[in-house]
N, C-alpha and C positions, 0 to 999 in steps of 0.2 A: 438577503443572501445575496451574495455576489453567484446569480444564477439565473437564467433565465424562468420568467415565470409561466408555467403552462396551466393552461388550461385542464383542470384534472383528469376530466375523462372518465374510464373507467379506473375505479381504484382498485388495486389487490391487495391483499391482507397477506402476509407473510408469518403466522404463526408458527412454522416450523421451519426450520432451516430448510438451505436448499445445497448445502454439503457436508460431506460427513467431517464429526468431530475432528479436531485439533488441539495439541496442550498449545498453549500460547508462552509459554516457560521453555519451550524448546531450543531456544537460541541464549537462554541465560544460566551463569554460575550456579549450580545447586545453592552456594549459601547465599549469593546474591539476594534481597528485599525486592519483592516483585512489583512495582506499580505499572498497572495492565490498562491502558485506554479502547476500549471497544467503540469504536465508531458505527453506528448502525448495526449494533450488536445482535439483533434479531434473538434467536429463543438460547436457553441455557446451555446448550449441549459442550459450546466450549469450554464454558466455566465447569463444569460438572466432570468434564474427559481432565481438565487441566491437574484441578486437585487431585482425582485418580491417579494421574501418573506422578504426582509429585512423590518424591525420594522422603520416606518420613523418617530418616535419618537424620533430614535436616531442619526440618520443620520453620521453615523461613515465614516472613509474611508474605501474604497474597493479597494486594487492594486493588478489585477491579472495582471500575470507573464505566457504568453501563450507558452509551448514550441511543437512543432509538426516538427517532420523532412521532412513532405511533404508539400511544400510551397503552393502548393495548398489550403492545409485546411484552412491556414491561410487567402491566399488570400479570400477565400470565405467569413470568418469569418467577415474580414474587411469591405468586400463588402456590408455583413448585416447591421453591427454595422454601418455603413455613410448612410446608407438608412433608415436606424430607423431615426436616427438623423436628418434629412434631411426634415424628415415629410412624407416620400412617406408610399403609400397607405400599408399597411399589407397584403391584398391579391396580390398584385403586387409582394411585397418581398418573400411572402409565393409560389407562381411560381417560382420566379427565383431562390431562394434557393432549392426547394424541387421538381421542376417538371424536368425530362429528359428532356420533351419538352415543348416551351413556345409560346404565340402568340405575335403576332405581335407586339401589345404596350407592355408587358412585355421584348419583346427584346430591342426596343426603347428606353425604362428606365435603360435597364442593359448597352448595350452601349455609353448612355448617361454618366452613375455613372462612367463607368470605362474610359471613355475618360477623365473626370474629376479626377479622381485619379492619373492617367497620368500624366495630367499636372501640379499635386502638388507635384508630387514622383519623381522626376530626383537628388535630392541630398537629405540628410538626414537636410540641413538647410533648403531647400526650403520646405521639409514636415514640419518642427516646425513652419511654418509662416502660416501653413492652419487650416482652421477652426474646423480640427479632433483633432490638434496635441495636445489639453488641456487634451484630454481623450485616445489619440491610441496612443502609444510610440511604437518607433522601437530598438529593443535590439542594434543590428548589419546594418553596410551597407548591409552588403548581405542579411539579410533579407528584407531590402525596395526594395533592387532591385532583388531580387526573386519576391515578391510581385506585382511589378510593370510589370516587363515581362509578369506574368500570367495575369493583368488585361488589358495588351496591346495586350496580346493573344485570350481573352475573347470578346475585343472590335472587333479585326479583322478577327475572324475565318469564318464569312458568307460572307468575300470579298477574301478566299480563291479560288485556283482552283477549279472547280467543283468534280475533281477526287478526290479529299484529302476531300471533304467534305462530298460524298459519299461514302469514305472510311470509315469515322468515322460512320457514319449512319449505316453501314453495320454491325460494329463490334456492335453499340448500338441492332440491331434486331436479332446478334447472340448471344449476353448477355442475352436480353429477352428471348428469346426460352429458353435457358440452364437453367434461373431461374425458367422458369415455367414446366419445363418439369420432369415430376416422382416426384413431390408435391403436397399431397393434403394437408396437413393441417401444419400452421406456429406456432412452439411452442416460436421461438424467441421475436416476437413481443406480443404475449398474453401477456408473463410477464408486460408489461406496464399495463394489467388489474389487477394486483395485488391477490386478494384473490378472484378474480374473473377470473384467469386466464380460468378455464376449460370451464366456460362459455362464454369466448370471443374467443377463438382459433378459430370459424366457420366465425366469422365476419373480424376477422383480416388477416385470410387465401385469404377472397373470394379480402379483400382491397389489399392486396399484389400480387396476382393473376394480379386484374384490373391495378394496378399501373405498375409492369412490362409489361402488353398487351397494354397499351396505355400512357405510359411516364409520365402520372396524375394520381392527387387526386380527378381529376374531373369523376361524373358518369351522366351528361349533355352530349348527344352525339354532342351536337352544339359547346360547350366546349370543347368537346374533338377535335373534326375538326378543331376547330380554332387554337388547341395548335398544329404545324407544323413546329414549326423551333427548331432545333437540341439546347438546352441550352450549351452553350460555358463552362458554369462553370465546366459541367461534364466531360467534354474532354481533360481537359490537369491535368496530374498530374506529379509525378515519372517516371508511366510509358511511359508516353510521349503523343504524341496525338494518340485519340483514347478512346476506352472505357474499363476502367479497373475498373469500379465500381464493390464493391464486391456484389456478387450475392443476398445477403440476405438484401439489403439495402431497408430502409423502412421507409420513414417517420414519422408513427404514433409511432414507438416504442420510438421515442425521448419526447413523451407525455403522459399523465396518464388516462388511459380510464375506472378505478375503478366507479368511480361516474357514468359515464352513464349507463355503464352494473347494478350498484348496483341499483340507482333510476328509471331503465328502467326496472325492473324484469326477469334481469339476461339475455336480448339479447338487440341488436340493428341493423340497417342496417348498411349499408358502408357508405351511405349519411350523416348519424348521428355520426358514429366515425370520420369520416373526420372531420365534424362540431364543433364537442368538441376540434380534437385538434386546428383548427382554431381558434376556440374561445381563448384557453389556450395560443396560439400564442401572438394573437392579446394583448391579457392581459401582458404578458413578454413584447411586443415591447412598451407597452405604458407605463410599469413601466420603460423602459431602457430610453427611451426618456426626460421623468422627470426627471430623475437621471442626463441625460446630462446636460439637460435645468437647473436643479439646482443647488445651492450651494455644493452640496454637494462633497465629493472629490472620483469620478471615475478615475480609470487609468487601462487601458487594454493595457500591453506590449507585444509585439509579437518577438519570437526568432525563426528562422529557424535552427533547428538543431537535431539532435538524443537526446534520454532522457539524457541518461548516460554522454554523452559528455557534454551537457548543463551544470550538475549537476556539473562534474568536473572543468567544469569552472570557474562557479559563486563559487567554494568552493576555487578555488586556487585564485582568487579574493579577497575573505572575509579573506585569509590569510595572501596573498601577496601583494597584489591592482595590481597582473599583469592582463591584460585584453586577455593574449594569451598564451594557454599550449600548443600551436602545437598540436590540436587535429581535425581531419576533422570533418567537420559536420556531416558527416553520410557516411556509408558505401559506396564505391564507387563511391567517392567524392573526391577530390583533394584539395578543398577549406577550411583552417582552421577558425573553429570558434574564433572570434576575438570581445570580446564587445564594444561597444559604447564608448568612451572615457566620451562623455559630461553627461552621464546618472550614469554610473558608478564609473569614477574618482570622479567624484565630491559629491557621497555616494546619489546621487537621488533617485535611483532604488535600491531595497531592493536585499540584496543576502541571508538575512536569513528569514523564512518562518513560519508563526504560522500554516498555513495548507499547507501541502503539498498532491494534489490528484495525485496519479500514473494510474488512468485509469485500464484499464487490460492490462497494460505493462507487467505484472506475465505471462500472454499467451505466449508474443512475446519475451521477453529477459531473462524470472525466477525472481523468486519474490526473491532471496539472492543477485543477480546483482542491482536488484530495490531499495531493503533497504540500501544496502552497499555505493551507490552514492549519495541516497536522504536523509538520516538522517544525516548527518553533513550539510545538509542547514537547519533543522528544527531548529527554534527559541529555546531558553531556557526559555521560558514563561510557566508556570502551565499549562495554556489552549491548549498547541501547540498539532497538532495532525496531524497524517499523516493517507491517507486513500490508503489499496492496493482492488484489486478485480482480479477476475476471470471468466473466461467464458469459459472455456476448462476444459476438463479433459481427463487422458490416463487411469484413475485404472479401476476396477469394481463399486469402489465403490467413489462416487465422494464427499460424505459426510466426509469422512477422507481423503480426498487426502490431502488436506490443509497443517495437520500437518508433510507431509514428504517434501514437498515444502522447506523446511528449512536445510533438511540434516542434523539432530539434534534436542535431543527432545527441544519442544519450551520452556520451562524454561528456562534451561539450554542455549539456543539462547537468549533470551530477556535476560538474564543477560549480556552477550556479547554484544547486541546491544543496551541495554538500553532503548528499549521500547516492548511492550507487546501489543496484543490485547489485547482492554477490555472487551471483553464478555469470554475471556480464564480467567480472573483474576474475573469478576461478576460474571457467570454463568448464564449467560442471556441478551439477545440482544432487544431491543425495535423497531428493524429494523428486519420486517419477511421475510424470505425466505422460510416458512414453504411449498408455492406453489411448488417452485423449488422442494422441497422434495418429496412430493405428485405425484408430476407430474412423476418424475423419476420415482420412485416405483412404480406408476400404469403402466408405457409405455415401463419400460426397457427391458420387456421379449417380447415384441409386436415389437417394432422398435427399430433402432438405436438412442439413443437420445445423441445428441452432445455438449449438452451445460449445464451447472448446475452454475446460476450465485452467487458467494460467494465472499460479500464484508468484509472486515475485518478495525477498527478502532484502528490503533495504537497510545498507549500515553507510556509516562513512567511512571513507577510504583509508582513512588514516590508522583506524582503528585495528585495521586487518595484519598492520607491519606491527611485527612487536618491537623494533626499535621507532618507529614513530610514534606509536601508538603512547609509548612512555612522554614523549615532547609535543603532543598534539597540542596543548595549551599553546607552544610558542609558534606553531604555523600559522601565519599570519593569514587571512584570506585571500585568494589569489587576485591580480589586478589585471582589467582587461582595459586595452587599447580604447580610448571613449569613443570612435569613428566605428570600431570595430560592432562594438556593444552595440552603440545605438541599430548599427546595420544588422547586429542578431535580432533585438527583440524586431526593427520592421519584420520580419523575415518571420519571426514568431506570430505577430501580429496577422499578419498577410495569411498564414498558416491557418491561425486561428475563425480568419471574418472572411478570407476571400471569395468564399462561395456565396456572399451575400447578395452581391450581383448576378444579375441574370446570365450576361454573358460569359462570365465567368464559369460559372454553375454547368452550364450548358456545355462549355466548351470540357471542361473536367469529367463530364458525366457520359459525356456521349456516346461511350459503349455500353453503358446500362442505363439509360436515362430515366426508364419504368420506376427501377427500385431505387434510384437517387430521389427521384418526385416523390415518392411515397414516403421515404426515410427522411424530408428534407425539413421537419418539424423537429427533428431528433438534433436539436442544437444543446449546447451544456457551456457556451462560453459567452458572455458579455463585456461589453467594456469595463464593469469593476470590477468584472474577473481578471480581467489582464492587467488593470491599475495593480489589483491585490498581488499580483506573481510581482509586478517591477516593484513594489513597495518591500516586497520580502527580499529581491534582490540586493536591493539599493543597503538595504540593512544587513544583512548575512555578508557582503563584501564591504561593508563599511566605505561608502563611495563617497568620498570629498564632495561639498555642494558645489565645488567649482568645476568638479569633472563631471559630475551630476546633472548638470547644465548643460556640457558639452555633449552627453551621450543622448538628452532627452531632444539638444538642438537638432541632431544627425536624426534620431527619429523621427520627429514631426517632420523636419523636411522633405524625408522619403515619403513620408505619410503625405504631406500637402502635396508632394509631385502625383501621385497617386489618385488623391481627391479631389482634383479638381473638375471630373466629368460632374455637369450639371447633374442634381438629384440622384447622384450615385448615393447607395448605403453609407460608403466610409464619410462621407460629405454630410449625410442627413445624421449622422452620430456624431457630428465632429465636438458639438458641444456636451454630448453624453460623454464623449473620453474628458474632454476639457475639463469639466466639473468634477469627475471623479480621481482625475488628478488632483484638482485642488483641495477636492473633501479630504481624501486621504496623504495630504501634505507631502506627495511625491514631486509634484513638479506646479509651478503657478508661471501659466502663459499672459505676456503683457496686458492683455484687456483687463485682468483680474488686478493690476496694480493702482487704478484707480479707481473711485468709490462710484458707486452707480447712481443715478439720477433719482431724486425724488421726484417721481412723477406715478400717473396713475394709482395704481393700488399702494404704493409707496409715498404716497404725498405725505399722507400724517407721519409715517413711521420714524420714531426716535432717531433711529441709527439704520442705513442701509445695509446688509451685508452682501457679500458675492455669492449668495445661494440662500435660495429659497425654496423650503417643499412645497409643492400643489398638492393639497388634497380637495380630490374631487368625490361629488357623490354621486353614485349611477343608479340611477333607479331598477328596481329588480326586474321590472320586465323587460328591459334593454337587453338582458343575459338569456333571453328564451330564444331569440336568434339562435344559439348554441345548443340549443338542444332539439330532441323530437320528442314526440307525445309519450312514446314508453319508457322515456327517461334517460334513454342512452345519448350519451352527447356527441358531438359530431368531432372525433379525433381529439388530438391535444395541439391547438394553436398554441401560439405565445403572445403574451399579452405584452404591450409596452405603453408608456407616458407619450403622449405627442403634442406638441405645439405647433399652431400653423394658420396662418393669416384669412380672416373670408374675404380677403379681396381676390377677387380673378388674377388680376393682374399681378398681384406680388409673390415673389419668387420666396417664401418664406414658411419651410418646414422643418421640423427638429424632431428626432424620434430619443427618446430616453429608456434605457431598458432595466434598469434596476428599478422596479418597481414593487412595493406592498401592497396588498389588499387585504380585508377582512371585512365578514359583515358585521352589521352594526348602524352608530353613527358617530357623526364629528360634532362637536359642541365648541363652539368659539367663546373662548374666556381670556382673560386678560382686557387688554385696552384697545385704541387704535394706534397709539405710539408703540404699543409692546402687545401685538396680537400673538395668544398660544390657543392650541386646541387640544380638549380634552376626547378619548374615542373610549365609546360605550360599546361594548361588542356583542353582537348577539350570538350567547352560548347554541342555540339551535343550529348555526351555520346555515347549510343547505337546506335543511329543514324548517326554518324559519323563513320572514318574509319581509325582512329588513333590506334596506340599499346595502349596494357593496359600496367601501369606502377603497378607493385608491391612493396611494401618495408616490410622489417620486421628485424628487431633484434636478433643478434646472436651474443655472446661470440666472441670474437677475437680468443681466444684461439683456439675455434672450427676450424678457419681456417689456425691455424699457428703449430699448437701441435702434433697433429694425423697422419694427410697424407700429403705430400706433397702440397704444393698449387697449385701444374701443375696438380695436380690428382682429383682434389675438384671440383665437381661441384655445383652450385646452381640450386633449381627451384621452379615452381610454381604446387605445385599438389592438389591431392583432398584425402581429410582426408578418411582414409579406413574405413566403416562400412560395416555390411552384404548387407545394400542397394544400396550401390555404386560399390560395387565386382559383385552384383549381374547386375548393369546397364550399367558398365563403364570399368569391367575388360578387356571386348571381344576388346573394342576399343581403350583403353589406355594401355593394359598391367597390370598385377598384383601390379606394382608399383604404376598405375594411376599416372600418370606424365602429365600434360597440355603442360609444357615448360620448357626446361633447358638448363644452357648456363653453360662454365668454367669461373672458378672461373678469371682465369686471362684473359680471355674477354674483355678489358677494353671499349670496344664499346657498349656492350651489359649488363653488369652488372657495378656499379659504386658502391664504397664504400664509404662513410662519416662516419663521430664520431659521436659517441650517446653516451651522457652523462647521467648522473641519472639524474631524475626529481627532481627537488627541493621539498622539503617536510618543511612544519609547523606546528606543530601540534596544533590542536584547543582545546577552554578550552570546556571540558565536562559537566559540572556542571550546574547547572539553575541559572540564574541570581537572585539576591538577590530581593525581594517584600519587598515594603513597607508595614506595617501591622497594620491595628490599634487594638486597644484595649488590649487585655491580651496576654502576649507572651504566648503560652502554651508550647513551648518546654523548658523544663528545663533541666541545665549541673550545677551541684555544686558538683560533686566527681571530673571529669577529662574528659580530651578530649576524646572522642570514634575513636579509630584507624579505617581503613578501614578493612569493612568485608571479613573475608577470607571465599573462596568457598572450599569445600568439596565435590568434586565427590565419587559417587559409586563407586563399585572396577571394573566395568566396563567400566569410567570414562565418560558416559553419560548422567547419571540422576544427579542433585542436591542434597548430602545425606543432608545439614546442611551448615547454616552460621553461622560464627562466629565472636563476635566483642569483642577487648578486651577494658578495661577501665582503665587505669592508675590510680592510684589513687595521685592525686597530689594535693587535698587538704587539710587542715592541719586537719580541724577538721575528715574529714572522714579518713585520717590515725590513727587519734587518738581511733577511733571506729574498724575499722580495726584491728590496730593492739591489740585491746581488746579483740578479738575473737567474737565481733558482728557478726552475721549470715544476710549477705544481705536476702534481698525480693527481690520479681519478679514479676511483673502481665503486662500483655498486654495490652495497652489503646488506641490502634488502630490497623489495618490493617498491619502496618510493625513497630511499636513501641512498646518498653518494656521500660517498668516504674522501675528503679531498687532504693530500699533505703536502704540505710546504716545509722543506728541509726537515728539521726534526718535530713540527707543530702538526695539528691533527684538526681537521672540522667536517664535522659533519651537517651534511645538507639534506633537510627534509621536504619534501613534496608533497602536494594537498592531494596527490592521485598517483598511483602506479607507472614508472617509466622505464624506457628504452637508457639503460646507463651507458650500453657499449655503443651508442651512437651518440654521445656526450660531446659537445663543442665548448671549449674555454675562449672566454675573452679575457684577456690581460691587462688592465692600466695601470702601468708601474709608476707613470707618473701623478696618478690620482687615487693610488693604493686600493683599489679593489679589484676582485675576480668574478667574471660571470658566467656562470654554467649554463648552459641551454642543453634541454633534452626533450625528444620525442616523446608521446607520453603512450603507454603502454595499457592492455588491456587485453583478455581472451583469447587467444590465437596469434598475438604478437608474441613479441622476444623478450626479454628479461621481466619486469612486473612482477605479475604474482607468480611466474617460474622458479623465482628464487625458492618458494615455497608456498606448493598451491594449496598447503594444507596448515593454515598456523592458528598456533596455539597462542592465546595473549593472557598476559599475566596485566589480570584488570584491577589488582590493586587485594590487601588484606589477605594476602597468601589463597587469591583465589583466582583459579585459570580458566579457560572456556574457548575451544574450538571456533574457530571464526569462521569457517567453511563448511561445516558439517553439523548436521542440526544434533540435539542432544536426544537419547533414548530411556527409556528405564527398562531394562531386559525383564525383570520378574514380571512386569504388566502384560508383555509382548505373548501370543500363543505361540506354540510350537508346531512348526511343518510336520506332517505323519508321511515322509518319505515312503509309508507302503501302502499309501493311498492309492487310488486307480490315477489315472493321466496326470501324474505331477509330470511327468517329462514333455507333454502337450504346452503346458505355458510355462514351466519353470524356463525352460530352456532360449524359448523366445524373448522372456524378460530378463534374462540376463541378458542377451544377445541384443537387447534393445538398447541398452546404456551407451551403445557405439554409433557416433556418426557415420556418415559417407565418408569424410574426410579421415578418419580414424580406423575406417575399414582398408580403406587404401594405402595407409601409412602401415599398418600390421603386416599387409601381404606384401609389400616392398620391402619390409623390415627398417624403415626410414626412422631415424633417432625420434622418439617423443616420449619420453618420461611419463606423462599422464597415460598416455592411449596404453604402453605395457604395463603400467600397474592396473588399469583395467583388465585388461587381458588376462593377467594372474590372477586379480578378482573372480573374473569368469570361469577361469580354471578351476579354483577353489572351489565354489560353488558346485559345478559341476559334475568335478571327481567327489566331494562329498555327497550329494544327492546321488549320485548314482544315475544321472538321467543320460547318459549318453553312452549306454551299454558295457561301461566299465564296472568294475566293484566299486563298491563305496571305501572311500579313504577319508580319516580323520585325522592323520600330522600330515603337516605340509611343511617343506623345506626350502627356502628359499634359496636356489642356488643359482651363485653368483657365477654366469657362465664365462666370462670375461678370463675370473681367476680358478674355475675350480673350486669355490669355496661357499660354504654354506656357515652362516651366525646365526638365522632366525629362522624359529620354530613355531608354527601355529598350529594349537590344538583345537579343534570344531566339536563341540559338544553337540549345537542344535542348531536348525535353521529355524529362524520365527520370522512370523508377519509381522514387519513395522507396518501396523494397517493405516495409523494417519497417514504415511509418506507413501503410501498404496506400493510397497517393494516388500524385500524380504531382507534378513540381516544375521550374518553368521556368529551366533553367541559364543564364543573361543577364549581361547589365551594364547600369549605370545611369551615366550621363551627365548628372548637375546643370549647367543653363544658368546662369551668373554673366556679367555684363559685360567681366569680364577676360579667359575662357577663349572667348567669342565672338569676340572681336578675334582670337585664337590660332585660330581653326577654321574663319572666316567662309565662305570658299573650299570647303573638302571639304564642310562642313555643306551648301551650296548645291546639294551634288549628291545631297542624299539625297532624292531626287525620285521620280518614275516607273522603275521600274527593275526590272518583274516582280515578285516577290515582296518585293524589297528597299523598295518601296515603302514610306513613313512613313505608319503609321494614327495617326489623332488620337483620342484616347479621352477624351469630356469628364468631368469631372469636376467634383462639387457642392460644396452646403454644407456647409463645414468638412473636405472631404476632403481636397485636397491638403494643408492642414495634417497631416493624417493622416498622408497618405503620405509628409512628410519626417519626421514621427516612428519611420514603418515600415520605412524605407531601413535606418537602421543597426542594426536586429535583423537584415533580410534579407543586409545585408554578412556581420555578423557571425556568422550562423548557418552559412555554407559558408566562414568563414577556415579555411584548413589548411594556407597553405605562409607563411603571413607572421606578426608580429606585431605591435603596438601600440610604437612606441619611446618613445625618453624624449621628445622631440619633438610628440610624439601633441595634436592640438587638443583633443580631447578632454579628456584630464588634466590641459591647462592649462587651461582655460576651467572645467572642471566640471563641462558638462552633455552630454547626448545628446540629440535631436542638435545641430548648435552653433547651429540656427536652427531657430525654427519659424513665422517670420512669413514672411507672403504678402506684404510687402514690400518687405524687405531685398533679395532677388534673392543671397542667399548659400547657398553651400554647405553643408548640412546635414552633410553626411560627414567625417571626418577624412581629411587624406592618405595614411595609412600605407599604405593598402591598393590605393593608386589604382596604375594599368599593373602589377599582379602577378596574378599567375594569370590573364593574359587571352590566353593563346594562339590561342582560337576566336576574337578578334577579328580577329588577324592574318593570319587563313586567307583572309579577303573582303578583298577589294580596297578595298569602296567604305568599309569599317570600319576597317582598316588606320590610316588618320590619327587616329582618336579612341583607339587602343588604350591610348597614355600616360596618358591623362585619365580612362576610365573604370572602374569597380571592380564588380569581380564581385560578383554576388547570385543567391539561389535564393528564386525566389517561388512559391510554393504556395496552394492554397485553406485558407480561414480557415473550419473547420466549426462549426455551431453546436452545442451543448453540449444532447445529448437529455434531459437531467435538469433543467434549470434551468428549467422553465415554472412560474409563482407559482399555488400553490393557496390561494384562501381559506381561513380558518379555519370550519368551518361551525358557526351556533350552537349545536348541541349538543354541540360537543365543550368547552365553557368547564367549566371544573372548579372546585369547593367551593374553597376557600383553606383550608378548615379540615380537610376529610376526604378531599378531591381527588376526592369523589364528584361526581354527576351532580344536577341539578334535582330536587326534590320536591317538586310535579311541573317546578317551572320553577326556573332561576337569578334570584338577585336581588342587583341590583349595591347596595354601599352607595352612600347615596344624598348622602353628604356630600362623599367625595374620588374616587367614582367610577373606585377602581381595584382592587377586589377585588369580588368574588361569593359567594355562600354559596349552598349549595344549600337551608337551612334557617333560621328562626328559633332553631332550638337552635343549629347553632353559629355563627351571628352572636352570640348571647350569649356563647357558649362562646371567643372570639376577641377580646371585645371587650377587655377586659381589657389584651390585647399592641397590639387596633390602635388603641387609642387614641390612644397617641403619635404614628403615625403618620397619623393620620387629618386630615390637613391639605391645604389647596392649597396647590401648591408656591409659593414664594417669587418674587417677583415678577421676569421676566427683561426685559433689557435689550437 
């Protein structure tokens, strides 16, 4: 895997999820079949909750592919699924899945089920004949074998010698004490209480203490006493036999406790909290059982493997059909991932997905690694979505840390990746994390806050534009200037690896050096990680080879400038980088173009390749230095391969960070001319006594060209970091080498050929969708070229996007030749409309734009028009402000809100407004949707449609709930202050908890008033006068707000559509626009008629409302929360970098006096760059 190899240290087993359950289909149209990939899937909560949330009206296919590198996680999940399918009592299943200790009956059920599963899983074919095979699939033979092994361990654990059972019990008792020591309040579980997290801290903390003290969620002493058998499903994991369960494990984290607290006056007892969780678990199990028993298409696929390995294997299969790319399934494993032929060669199992959930892998392998490996698996459907989340943070301000995790500007990186966070573009989110923000702010100065939950929803930017989404296939990948792109790559590279050098490390961390040293082993990127990023960008942007060579030449030139310091880390990793560039067919440096010599170990080889794999046998005893007698390892140092000279005078040392290790033995086969090695893995792993076999790839010339092969050693070493130098240099010396051997030692060092990995480029554009009605994308002048990206002078931020339109249409040529001036206007977030005489051309960009700042370049002789525009995002002009709330036609009469998640209102609990203390938390929660900037805007009454809409939503929630001392109201008329006119009425039936999104939602109905409708309802409408809380409340709306509401209403309708579908006569589809109108003067209905009068039982229960039931449409109104990481920070002058060496000023930066586009740190760098810069050093051509 392209990730550092850590010495494993203390292994933590996560048998239970550490965040509350979410619906994985919350951003898909209800008609769309769901192919869902769960990377680092964890327990079954999200699958169960997703099935529970599904609208029964549609019965779509749900196909989950569940990946986890710990087979125990999947073994437990399958055990749960099969018991639920078999109709086992949910209380018994609860005990088995969540309790550390279980009673005799639960244990008997567990053993019986495990033996049943073992009996039908000896082969894949046998499993396929089992009653579970229709909905439970195994993606690899290894997966089934590992799950079967665990089921056998569960069944047999209490038949083990008493000494081993006692050892497990002692390990649990030790962990139980550790989890309860020095802990008084549990904040991780309290986030399951959402907006009532502060009120819930006490009860969840008490429950946590009880759980870890007793091993159960029971509070009755008799039940606790009966549960005296250790639960075997917690005793086995990748950590081996024992208790490796993470100290923060808590069953209640997986569930939603907001309704319990909100309807209970803000307090609850431990038994209440447990009963609430069990009730939800019961409903989830019933939904799952119903789904399995019905004709619905439910499929859950299991695959044991590390997430990036699974992604790379699935992607390779999608491109080449291969089942195996020779990647170990996980670190410290020798087994390679091989997909099952029956499911994958026959095209049954999906290899692209319209939902990818990456759990909190960001915390474990870093965001860029997650995105680079998972995005290629994302389907090209317009509704496709990728979820990423994190729990941990390292900086002083976790609300801003997210943007640093990409190591480049978020807009720039979005153009490279092809995806962007939705809230980054829209400027709001309907998922609340304000309880996280408030908790952090309240506690950061009092205690150490270890977690901050951040969830991001990633989509393709054009998919959020109703027009661009229709022509996404025609939007070519953006084109970057080769010099700018190479510079950008270097800056990303420097951000990833700059702190490897001691001087840089201590300079950057001088204000917090102790913490920096303690966390200096928390590294997630190696050179291969960066090479995979380059490969991804090259493929996605479809860069021509000649241009790519220019990009890489620029990148390597900058890197070489900074890598000239002797023994700098970058110099020591130079051959590591070059080898991976060649291995992944990204770039070939000059020395790789000549054949290596046949000398040393290669003298007898038939052909000497450019790369070889070194296989080194490390005796078991050499690992003891990293262990102390009680078995706890010394931290988590990073391992690396090394090649160095035994000669004291030779300056020859090279590091290779892509290392595979496993316990077992390497066996040399083949011949001297064509050597091969097979590996026999010791299945006992750490519990065995086999040697450790390490392998890594090196350039052949490193072993032949610099030092005589007889003077070369190869080694397994430890990466030098401040932390490892402090803890290990006294044991291993300053070079920190675990074991080395001479290159010529053919009994301990094997060399085998390593060929470049086959690569085939994937398509990057959207699949063309069938569209009904009017085609709104117009192309009458000529085909637009690929958009050209211009970065700013620092090659960090996007300065503009430029699209060239060659004029090929004869009529357009005539207009243009006669001097007609083109006119241009922005018609959607990322589309401009160019008008030339009587001809029209729509120009689509891959990202939202500021069309009002466009600049035209006219080439009347060459017959083309160029249009350049700045790029937009939230808080900037134009862009998504054209419609913050787009509803996208995804094809086949299926519509989907882009920036607002879906909910199933019937599954959301109602807030009891008569409960105690509702105002204490609800007012604060509703008000928390505003950012400081928006609060200022509202105070000054400065025009901002989104802020005004938020203010109106806040007013509706407060007046409906009566939490601000006024009588409750249920009918709201949106009063346009500028015209003193009302054309929209909202009826609010209930306020519900949107549990998974930690917020509330108004369950209501909208009545758009048109002249035709008023003629029909004039009499009942006149009765909507004073009548207790049925009185209509007028809510004033201001500049541009009513127009925003007309755009918002279709999304509020669509998000809760669960019992009806858009028909062939849908007005949206016929007209090709959503909403049907946002014009303030037309008095037309902005909504289609498909949902009118459907699912409106709540209207019929109220006498005054009943006459309106046939005319209203159900909606779900919820707060629109500010995005915590969005505030703009201006670049500090000291942050400018030299365009030659990327260094800082000496002592200050100098800008080129002519073009004023580049800066230099010194005259020397300016002179060095002049030959390259001279052709570029000119003022931009005149724009019209």
